[in-house]
C-alpha positions in Angstrom: -14.0 -74.1 -188.7 -12.7 -76.2 -185.9 -9.3 -76.4 -188.2 -8.9 -73.1 -188.6 -8.8 -72.3 -185.0 -6.4 -75.3 -184.8 -4.2 -74.0 -187.2 -4.1 -70.7 -185.8 -3.0 -72.4 -182.6 0.5 -74.3 -184.1 2.9 -72.0 -182.2 6.2 -72.8 -184.5 8.2 -70.9 -183.0 8.3 -72.4 -179.5 8.9 -75.3 -180.9 12.8 -76.4 -182.0 13.4 -79.2 -184.3 14.9 -81.7 -181.8 11.2 -81.3 -180.3 9.1 -81.9 -184.0 11.7 -85.0 -184.4 11.3 -86.3 -181.4 7.2 -86.1 -182.2 8.1 -87.9 -185.2 9.6 -90.6 -183.4 6.8 -91.0 -180.9 3.3 -92.8 -180.3 1.6 -89.2 -181.9 3.4 -89.3 -184.9 0.2 -89.0 -187.4 -0.7 -85.9 -185.3 2.8 -84.9 -185.6 2.5 -85.2 -189.6 -0.2 -83.7 -189.1 0.9 -80.4 -187.3 3.4 -80.1 -189.1 1.6 -80.1 -192.9 -0.8 -77.8 -191.9 2.0 -75.2 -191.6 2.1 -75.8 -195.4 5.9 -74.4 -196.6 6.7 -73.0 -193.4 7.3 -76.5 -192.6 9.7 -77.4 -195.1 13.2 -75.5 -193.2 12.3 -78.4 -190.2 11.9 -81.3 -192.3 15.1 -80.4 -193.8 16.5 -80.3 -190.9 15.3 -83.4 -189.7 16.4 -84.7 -193.2 19.9 -83.5 -192.9 20.7 -82.0 -189.5 22.7 -83.5 -186.7 21.5 -84.0 -183.1 23.3 -81.8 -180.5 25.7 -84.9 -180.2 26.4 -85.1 -183.7 24.5 -87.6 -185.1 22.0 -87.6 -187.4 18.3 -87.7 -186.6 16.5 -91.4 -186.3 15.1 -93.4 -189.1 11.5 -93.1 -187.9 11.7 -88.8 -187.4 13.3 -88.8 -190.9 10.7 -90.9 -192.5 8.1 -88.6 -190.7 9.4 -85.7 -191.8 9.2 -87.2 -195.6 5.5 -88.2 -195.2 5.1 -84.1 -193.9 6.1 -83.2 -197.5 3.9 -85.7 -198.7 1.3 -84.6 -197.2 1.9 -81.0 -198.9 1.3 -82.1 -202.3 2.7 -79.5 -204.7 3.4 -76.8 -201.7 6.0 -79.1 -201.5 7.5 -78.2 -204.8 10.5 -75.8 -203.0 11.9 -79.2 -201.5 12.3 -81.0 -204.4 16.4 -80.9 -205.0 16.0 -82.3 -201.1 13.6 -85.1 -201.8 15.2 -85.8 -205.3 19.2 -85.7 -202.5 17.7 -88.3 -200.8 16.9 -90.8 -203.7 20.9 -91.8 -203.4 20.4 -93.0 -200.1 20.6 -96.9 -199.4 17.8 -96.8 -196.9 14.9 -98.6 -199.3 12.1 -96.9 -196.9 13.6 -93.7 -196.9 13.8 -93.5 -201.0 9.9 -94.9 -201.3 9.0 -92.4 -199.2 10.3 -89.6 -201.3 9.4 -91.0 -204.9 6.0 -91.0 -202.9 7.0 -87.3 -201.9 8.0 -86.6 -205.4 4.7 -87.9 -207.0 2.4 -86.2 -204.4 3.7 -82.7 -206.0 2.5 -83.7 -209.5 3.7 -82.0 -212.8 5.7 -79.3 -210.8 8.0 -82.4 -210.1 9.1 -83.0 -213.7 12.6 -82.3 -212.8 13.0 -85.4 -211.0 11.6 -87.4 -214.4 15.3 -88.6 -215.1 16.2 -89.5 -211.0 12.8 -91.8 -211.2 13.4 -93.0 -214.3 16.8 -94.4 -212.9 15.1 -96.0 -210.3 12.9 -97.6 -212.4 16.4 -99.7 -213.1 16.8 -100.7 -209.5 17.6 -104.3 -209.0 17.8 -104.3 -205.4 13.9 -103.8 -204.5 10.7 -104.4 -206.6 9.2 -101.8 -204.6 11.3 -99.1 -205.8 10.7 -99.4 -209.6 7.1 -99.6 -208.7 7.1 -96.6 -206.6 8.3 -94.6 -208.7 6.8 -95.7 -212.2 3.8 -94.4 -210.0 5.3 -91.5 -209.3 6.1 -90.3 -212.7 2.4 -91.1 -214.1 1.4 -88.9 -211.1 3.7 -86.0 -212.7 3.4 -86.6 -216.6 -0.5 -86.8 -216.1 -0.9 -83.1 -216.6 2.3 -82.0 -218.8 
C-alpha cells in the first residue's frame, strides 16, 4: 500500500531530463533508478534521452547517468521491450560497462527480446573482454528459455 502512494506522488511532468540525469549521477542513484522504474514504460523516453541526448552545452550525458538509465530498463524487465532497439544500439559502443548493462537489460526483457539474438550471438565472439561474451550467453539463455 505504501508503494502505491509513492508511485502516485511522482510528478514526472515537473522533472526534466536534466533533473533525472543529475540524480542518476548522484549518491541517490539507486533511489532514482527505482523512481524511474516505477513509472514503467513512461520512463523510456527519459531514459532514451539520457542515453543518446545532449546536455545544453552539446555534450552527451555522462557515463554514470547513462549507466543508471540502462539499469532502469533492466529493472523494467519485459516492460522495456519498446526500448529494445535502443539497447541493441548500445551494444555497438566501445564502452564495456555500457555494453554489459545493455546486454543484461536485453536479457531481462525475456522472450520478447528474440530480435536481439543475432547481435547477442555476435557479442559471444567478442575478444576484448570475457565479461561481454559471458553476459551475452546469460541473456541468450533468458530469452530462449521461454521461446
